[in-house]
C-alpha positions in Angstrom: 65.1 51.3 211.6 66.7 48.4 213.3 69.9 49.7 215.0 71.2 46.3 215.8 72.1 45.8 212.1 73.4 49.3 211.6 76.8 49.4 210.0 79.5 50.5 212.4 82.4 52.5 210.9 84.6 51.5 213.8 84.0 47.7 213.3 82.9 47.1 216.9 81.6 43.6 216.3 80.1 42.4 219.6 81.1 38.8 219.0 84.7 39.8 218.4 84.8 42.1 221.4 83.3 39.3 223.6 86.0 37.0 222.6 88.7 39.6 223.4 87.1 40.2 226.8 87.2 36.4 227.6 90.9 36.4 226.7 91.5 39.4 228.9 89.7 37.6 231.7 92.0 34.7 231.5 95.0 36.9 231.5 93.7 38.9 234.4 93.9 35.9 236.6 97.6 35.5 236.1 98.7 39.2 235.9 101.6 39.6 238.4 101.1 43.4 238.7 97.9 43.1 240.7 96.9 41.5 244.0 94.8 38.4 244.1 91.6 40.3 244.9 92.2 42.8 242.1 92.9 40.0 239.7 89.6 38.3 240.6 87.7 41.6 240.3 89.2 42.3 236.9 88.4 38.7 235.8 84.8 39.1 236.9 84.5 42.4 235.1 85.8 41.0 231.8 83.5 38.0 232.1 80.5 40.2 232.7 81.3 42.4 229.7 81.8 39.3 227.5 78.4 37.9 228.5 76.8 41.3 227.8 78.5 41.5 224.4 77.5 37.9 223.6 73.8 38.8 224.3 74.2 41.8 221.9 75.7 39.5 219.2 72.9 37.1 219.6 70.3 39.9 219.2 72.1 41.0 216.0 71.8 37.5 214.5 68.0 37.4 215.0 65.9 39.0 212.2 64.1 42.2 213.4 60.4 41.9 213.6 58.3 44.9 212.6 54.7 45.7 213.4 53.1 46.8 210.2 
């Protein structure tokens, strides 16, 4: 069974979550409630998560290969 194509009852679409993380990264750079270092750390974290989720989304787009 290919778990990359498994239906998700919570609708955790990796592409959608990656887009949300990129938006959060942009906001993190201008958030006035954190110091400059914390803003940069938060931005870097969100970008890393977005890239990870984009890789997952790309894997889900590829057809699964099975060894028969």
